[in-house]
N, C-alpha and C positions, 0 to 999 in steps of 0.2 A: 134448481141446479145451482144457480148463483147464490141462493141463500145458504145452501149446504156448504158451498165452498168457503163462504165468509165465516160460517160457523166453525168449519174445520180450521181455518186460519186463526180464528180467535182462540180456539182450543189449544193450538200449538203455541200461540203467544202466551196464553195463560199458563201453560205448562212451563215455558221458558222462564216467565216471571216468577212462577212458584219455585223453580230451582234456584233462581237468583236470590229469592227471599230466604229460602232455606240456608243457602250459603252465607248470605249476609247476616242472617240471624246468628249463625254459628260464629261468624267473624266478629260481629259488633256487640253482641250482648254478653255481658259478663255480670255475674251475680254481684249485686250491691256495688256496681261500678259503672260510671258513664264514659269511661275511656273508649275512644274509637280504635278498633283493632284492624279494620279493613285497610289494605294498602292504598285504597282510593283516597283516603283522607290525607295522604302525603301530597296530594295535588290540589286540595281544596282548603279554603279558610272558612271555618265555621263561625257564624255570627248570629246574634240574637236580635230580633226586632219585635215590634208589637204583634206581628202575625205569627211569630214563632221562630224556628231555626231556619237559617238560610246557609247555603254553601256557595262560596265565590271561587271560581276557577283561578288558580294561580297564574295561568298562562294567558287566557283571553279575557279574564275578569268577568265572565258571564255569571249571572246569579241564578242558582237553581235551588230547589227545595232542599233544606238540610235535615228534614225529618227522616229518620231511619225506620219508621214503622213499616213502610212498604219495601224496605231494603235499600241497597245502594246501586242497584242495576242501572238506574237512570244516570247516575254519576259516571259509571263505567262506559255507558253508551256515548256520553258526551265526550269523554276522552278519546275513545276509539273511532268515533264517526263524525264528530262535529268540530272539536277543537283542532285547528290546523297548526298550532304552535307546539302541541304535545307530540313528541317523537317516540314511536314504538320501535322495539327491536324486531329482528326478522322472525322471531319465534313467538312474539306477542306475550312473552313471559318476562315480566318486570320484577326484578329481585330488589325492591327498595324497602328499607326499614325506616322507622320514623324520622330520623335526622337526615336531612339532605346535605348537611355540611361535611359529613364524613365520607371520603371517597370510597371507602370499602362498603359502606352502607348504600352508596349510590351506584354500586356496580350493576351494569347491564350485561347480561349474557348475550353473546352474538356467536352463533354457530360458525358462520363463514370466517369471521375474524379469528376464532380459535383454531380453525383448520389451517389457516395461513400461518399462524404462529407455530403450530405443530410441524408444518412443513419446514419452516425455518430452523426449528430445533433439530429435526432429523438431518438436515443438510449441514448445519454448523457443527453438530456433535458427531457427524460421520457415522450415523446409526443405520442399520439395515432397515429396509421398508417393513419387513415382517415383524418388527418389534411391536407394531400396533396391534398385532394379533396375539401377543403373549398374554397369558392369563393374568399374571401379576400386574402388567401394565393396564389391562382392562379394569381390574379392581381399583388400581390407583386412580384412573381417570374418573370412575364412578364415584369414588370417595371425594374427589375435588368438585365435580360438577355433574350431578345426575342427569341434567338436561342435555349434556353433550352426546350427540349421536356418534357412536363408535363406527370406525371404518375399517376396511380391509387394506392389505398392502397395495393392491392395484389402485385403489382410490387415492391413497397417500402418494404413490408415485405420480399419479396424474396431477395432484396438487403441487408437488415439487417441480414438475415440468412447467406447470402454469406459472408458478412463481419465477422460474427462470426466464420465461418469456416476458413477464411483467418487468422484472429488473433489467432485462436486456433492452427493452424499449426505453426505460428511464435513462440508461447509460448512453444509448444511441442519441437521445435528445440532448444530453450533456455535450457529447462530441459535436453535434450539429450546431450548437450555439457557442462552442468554444472558440475564443478569439486567438488562441495561441497554437503553436505547432505541437506535434506529438512525436516522442521518440519511442523506440520499440526494442524489445529483446526477444530472441527466439532460440529454441533448442529442441532437441529430439530425445525421446525417452521410450523405452520398451517396457511394457507392463508384464505382469506374470501371466497374462493371457497370450503372450508372445505377439502382441499387437503394438505397432509403432504409433506413437502420438507426437504431434508437433504442438508446442506451446507458444503462444504469441501474446506478449504482455505490453500494454501501452503505459507510457509514463508522460505525465503532463503537469503543468502548474496552472492553476485556475486564476481567475481575475482577483481573487483574494490572496494570492501568492501562497497557496497551499499545494504541496507536492502530492500527487496521486499516482497510485500504481494499480492497474486493472488488468486482470487476465481476460482477454477478449476472445481467445480461441484456444481450444484444447481438443484438436481433431485427430482422427485416425489418419495416419500417413502410410499409404500402401508401400510395400517393398518393391524394388530396391529404393533406398533413400538417396537418390541421385540429386545433383544440383537442380535438375529440371523439375523434379517432384517437389523439392523444397520451394523453389521459385514460384511454382504454380500455386502452392498452398498459401504462400505469403501474399501473392497478388490477389487471390480470391478473398482473403481476410480483409485486406485493405479496402478493396472495392465494396465488399459487403457492408463494412462499417462506415463507408464514405470518408475514409481517412487518406485516400491516395493523393490528395492535394494538400495535406497537412504534414507530410513527412519531414522530420528534422534530421534524425539519424537512426541507424539500426545497429545494435550491439550484438555480435555473434562470437562464438568460440573461434579460436584460431586454427583453421584448417583450410586446405585447398578447395574443398567442396563449397564452403561458405564464401570463399573469394570469388568463385565462379558465379554463385548466386547473386552477390552484390554487384558484380559487373553487369549482369543482365538487368537487375532491378534499376541500376543507374541509367542504363540506356532507355528503359521503359518510362521511368518517372522523372527524368532529369529536368524537364520543364518546370516542375513544381518543387524541386529540391533546392536547398541553399547551395550556392556555388555549383549549380548543376549536378549536385551529388558527389563532387570531388572529395569531400571530407565526411560523407555520410556513413561510411563504413567504420565502425568503432570496434576494434579488437578487444576482447574481454581481458582486462588488465589482470584480474585474479588468475586467469588461465595462464597468462604469460609468466606471472610470478611462480606459479606451480611448475611450469616447464623449466624455469631457471633453477629452482631448488632441486627438482628431480635430476637434472644433469649433474649436480654436485653431490647427490646422495650417495653414490658409490664411493666417492672419496671420503665423505662424512662417516659412512658405516665402518670403513676400514680404520679411521682415526679413533673411533670411540668404542672399538670392539671390547677392550678390557673393561670399560665402564659398564657396557651392556652385560658382560659375563658376571660381574660381581652383583649387579642388580638382579639378574636372573637367578643366581645362586641363593641370595638371601630370600627371595620371594618364592623359592621352590617348595617350601614346606612350612607348616604352622610352627614347628619347633624352632626353625631358624628365625622366623619372624618374631617369635617370643624372645629369643636370645637378643635379637637386634633391638626390640622394644625395651629390654632391660638396660641396654647401653644408652638408649635415648633417655630413659628415666634418670639414669645417673648423670647424664649431661643436661638434665632439665629441659628436654625437648619433648614436644607432644608425640604421643605414640601413634603408630600407623598400622592400619589393617594390612597394608601391602604397599610395595613400591611400584611405580609406573614402569612397565616394560613396553618398549616401542614396537610398533608394527612396521616392518621394512618399507611397505608401500605407502605409508602415511607419514609425511614428514612432520606434521604437527604433533604426532605421538612421540617422535624422536625429540622434539623440543621439550615436551612434558617430561620425558624420562631424564634428560639432561638437567632440567630445572630442578627436579626432585633430587637427583644424585648429587648435584653441586650444593644443594641446600643441606644435605646430610653427609657432606664430604668427610668431616672429621669422624662421624659415627661409623661410616663405611670403612674408613682406614683402620679404626680401632677394631671393628668386627673382623676384618681380614687378618689383622695381626693376632688376635686371640684365637681364631679358628684356623689359622695356617692355610688360608686360601689366597689366590692370586689377587694382588691389589694394583690398581693403576699407578703409574709413576707420576711425579710432579709435572713432568712435561705433558703427559697425557691429560692430566687435570687442567693444565693451562690451555691446552689445545681445545678441550671440551668447552672451556669457558668462552673462547673466541667463537667457536661454532655456535654456541648458544646465543651469542650476541647477533650473529648473522641470522639465525632462524627467528629470533625475536623481532628483528626488523622486518622480515618478510611476513611474519604472522600479523604484526601491527598494520602493515600496509594492506594485507588481505582483508582484515576487519574493516578498514576504512573503505576500500573499494566495494565491499559486499553490502554496504548499507542500502536500505530501501526507503527509509523514513526521512532522509535528508539528502540534499544534492551532493553528488560525488564528483561531478565533472570539474568543479572548481578546485578540488583537492588533488587532482591527477598529477599536475606538474610538481607540486610540493612533495608528494610521496615518491614519485618516480625518481626525481633528482636526489631525494634522500637516500634511496637505494644505491644510486650511482655514486654518491659521496662515500658511502660505506665501502663499496667495492674498490674505490680509488684511494682509500685511506692507506697510505704507506706504513703508518705506524703499527698496523696489525699484521703486516706481511713479514713477520719475523721468523716464520716457520715455513719450510718448503711445502708442507701439506696445505697450509692456509693459502700460500701463493697459487698453488695448483687449483684450489677451490675458487678463488676469486677470478682467476683467468678463465675458467670454464663458465662461470656466471656472466662475466663481462662479454663473452662471445655472444651469448643469447641476448644480453641487454642491447648490444650494438646492432644485433640483427633486427630486433623489433622496435627499439626506442631511440635509435640514432636520429631518426626523423619523426618528430612528434606530429600528431594530428592537429592541424591548425585550429580546428573547431574546439578542441579541448584546451589548447593554449589560450584561446579567446575566453573560454570559461574561467580560466585562472585570472585573466585580466579583469573580468567582471566581478571578481572578488575584491571589495574595497580595501582589504588588508594587504593585497599584493599588487594589483594593477600591472601596468607595463614595466615598471621598474623591477619587479620580481623576476619577470621573464629575462630582462637584460642581465640581472645578477646570475641567474642559472646558466644562461648561454655563455657569459664571460668565463664561468668556471669550466665549461665543457669544450669550448672551441677557441681557435686562434682568433686574433683581433679582426682580420678581414672577413673570415667566415662568420664570426659572430655578428658583425655589422650587417652582412648580407642577410642573415636569418632574421635579425631584428627588423630590418626594412621590409622583408617579406611578410612578417607577422603584422606589422603596422599597416601595410597596404591591404592585407587580407581583412583586418579589423575594420578599416574605414570603408572598404568595399561592402562588407556585410552591413555596416551601419547605414550606408547610403541606400541599400536595398530596402531597409526598414523605413527610411525617410520617404522614399518613393512610394512604398506601399501605403504609408500613412496619408500621403497626398491623394492617392487614388481612392482609398477607402477610409476616410477620416472617421474616427469613432469619438463622438462627443467633441467635435472640433468647434472652434469659435465661428467658423464660416457657416456651419450648419445652423448654429443657434441664431446667427445674424439673419440668415435667409428666411428663417421661420418666424422671426420677430415681427409682430404687428400684422400677421395674417398675410393674405395674398391680394391685398388691395391694389388698385391700379396706381401707377406712379403719379398720375395727374391729381389724385386725391391728397397727395402729400403737399403740405404748405411750402411756399418758396423758401422760408427760413430753414425748415428742416431739410429740404433738398440741398440748400447751400452747405449745411453742416455735413450731409452725407457725401457731397462732392469733395469737401476738404478731407474727410476721413479716408476716402479712396486715394486722394493725392498723397496723403501722408504715408499710407501703406505702400504705395508704389515707390516713394522716395526712400523709405527705410529699407525696402527690399534691394535697392541698388547698392547699399552700403554693406561691406563684408561683415558677416556675423560670426561669432564664435559658436560652434556647434555644441550640442550636449556632450558629445564624445570628447571634444577638446576640454570643456570645463571639467568633466569627470576625471580625465587623465591629469589635469593640472592641479586638482584639489589634493590636499594632503592624504597620504595613505594612512588608513586606520592602524593603530598598533595591535600587538598581540596576535600575530599570525598563528601562534601555537594554541590560542584559546579555543578549546573544543566546545565551549558553551556559546560561541558566537552563532547567531541565527542570521544567515545571509539573506534568506527570504524575507524575514521581518525587516531587515535593513532596506531592501529594495522596495518593499511595500511602503515604508515610511518616507522613502525618497522618490516615489513614483511621480509626484507632482513636480519635483525638480528635474527629473530625467524621464519624461513621459515616453519618448521613443526608445531610449536606452533600456528602460525597465521592461518594455515589451520584448526587446531582444534578449534580455536576461532571463525572462520567463521561458523562452524557447531553449536557450543554450544550457541553462542550469538544470533543465529536466533530463538531460542526456545521462543515462546510466553508464558507468564504465565497466560494469561486469554483468554477467548473465545470471546472477544469483536469484533474481526473481523467477526465472524459469526453473531453477533448481528447487525453489520453494513450491512451485506448482507441481513438480514431480513428486515432492514429498507428500503433498496432499493427495495426488493421484495414487501413490503407493498405498496410502491408508484407505482410500475409497475402494480401490480394486485390490482388496486383500484376498487371501486364500478362500474366504467364505463368501466373497461377492464377485468371483471371477467370471460370472456369466452376464454381468451388466453389459449392455450394448454401448458402443462408443458414443452415441448421442446422449445416452443417460449419464455416462461418465463426464462428458463435457458440461452438461447442465449442472451436475453436482459440484464439480471443481470450480467452475466460473461463478456460480451463484454464491458458494461459500466465500469466495474472494470478494465479491461485491458487497456481501452483507457484513464483512468483517469490520468495516469502518463504523457501522451502526452499533456493534456489540463489543468490539475490542477496546478496552480502556486505553491501550497504548496508542490508539489512533488519535487521542487528544494531544499527543506529543509528536505528531507526525513530522513537524518541522524542527524537532530538537535534534541536535547533533549528538546522538548517543551511539557510541561505537561498540555495540554489543551484537555479537553474531553467535548463533547457537552452534553446538558441537557438530550437528549433522551437516551444517553448511560448510564448516571448516574441513570436515572429513571428505566432503564431496570435492572440494577444491584440491585437497592435498593428495588424494589417492584414487579418484575415479575418472581422471582424464586419460583416455586411451590414445588421443591424438596428440602427437608431440612435434608437429611440423613447424 
């Protein structure tokens, strides 16, 4: 019985070796050629000696027989079972060609890695899961890699959800180790599924002084959307991500519901908030700008009605546009396919219409004269020019406030006071309509910005181009002497109070402090083991430290405020985060404070961006997606964006570019005007 078993085993082994020999013979033997063709020789060095040919493993240097008369199966078995330095992929299929220097020829196929990349592609490209079952897609994948095992839509969905959990854990670890505070934006959106979603976005500056924006929650919010429902969703999100003790500020749209939410959040988290949460509520500046413009739109529309009519008339038919382009050709101006006509509910479209019309003013006047149609008067053109100046200022400020790739809190005071200076400019109030327009806008300005948020004013002070002197300049322009002095004193007290909080926090939890390094120096030996000479030196160091602590010192904040202000406040290329990074050694405590305050967003544009993504994910063809799947797709796409978006390399660059969808959302989609 034993003999037959051995014989059977030998027969199986002989058959296996015979198969290997047949395979190796086909691979290795070439008519009139000694070139080795088997992939095994990519991992062995063939040498000759007195006994014949030997094969030396490139990884463990073990020497084996180099003769191929019996095949190369012994070399394969060495790689797969003996050599510990050789790494096989998950499918045991190594796609290596002769040269190991070429990365393409050294490619190793990995099924699991390919599945993960496919999941990333589907999430980032916002593709439906069922695309993996499309016939052409299947043919495409087979043409790229025949070894790739194709999957169904359920498996791909499972991979996407697994990727979400993996990236979520990575981000959770980042927040856990983050030494700075986090600011947030939140807003509500209703999908085409008639399901309400609440988006919650975190903004923070890491230890390398890089600004980050992460959508950490995109959850279903049951109706009705009361302040209690919003508060509950925000609390759950903060606790779930363990960020409830790192809150710096929360930016929300301007409405009474959000006011109630913030009052209760302050009461709940006040112990861990700066100033006990007194300045933690940031009202969306872009929303306030929109409200101000919308209040003046009725006056604007009446003032520019004649210009709108001639633009509408010229754009009404191809024949009229052809006649208009002939006039442009005679005047050596570029031809147009059409003129921009505004949408009454979107003030940025009114700006574009006026910009176009004033640019082609002479051509429009000539067209009106030749075709006997109504033409705006000189006063109406002048009025339109002033209105364009107003709208341009608001548009530029909206672009600045809507940035996500650079700090915006330090730009708040400059932009707001720039708007105020425009509204207070008496040189433009030469027309009754313009006076009425500025009065309406000033009412809203005084309602929302007569009292600035001190945390945002401090952000302006932390800009080395402005500091406290810029605040003094702005307040002197706006208030009487006594009131100005009172407000400046209040800001200064608030600034030093915040700075002292960071000083105390640094003493309680010193990071890389000299005291820690001193206490760890030399191990934990007993003091008796220290020589008397060294002990005498240590006693003197302690005495010197105590003596110096009794003398008044200039704080970092005093030194920063006394240093010269950097020039070029209007320089849009200035990188404030790079400045603080390079000066972190000079102002270690102040730089920590800057990391927290400069991360505060002054608009909720990041939430609008999340809703744009959500609108593409939950389109008319994918309206059956569950809320948990929608959250996974929206959040994971946002988290992966830094890895694949080339623009992320310029995240700290002050580039004031905002897409048209964002401007449209600010200028026309706000229903709350409280």
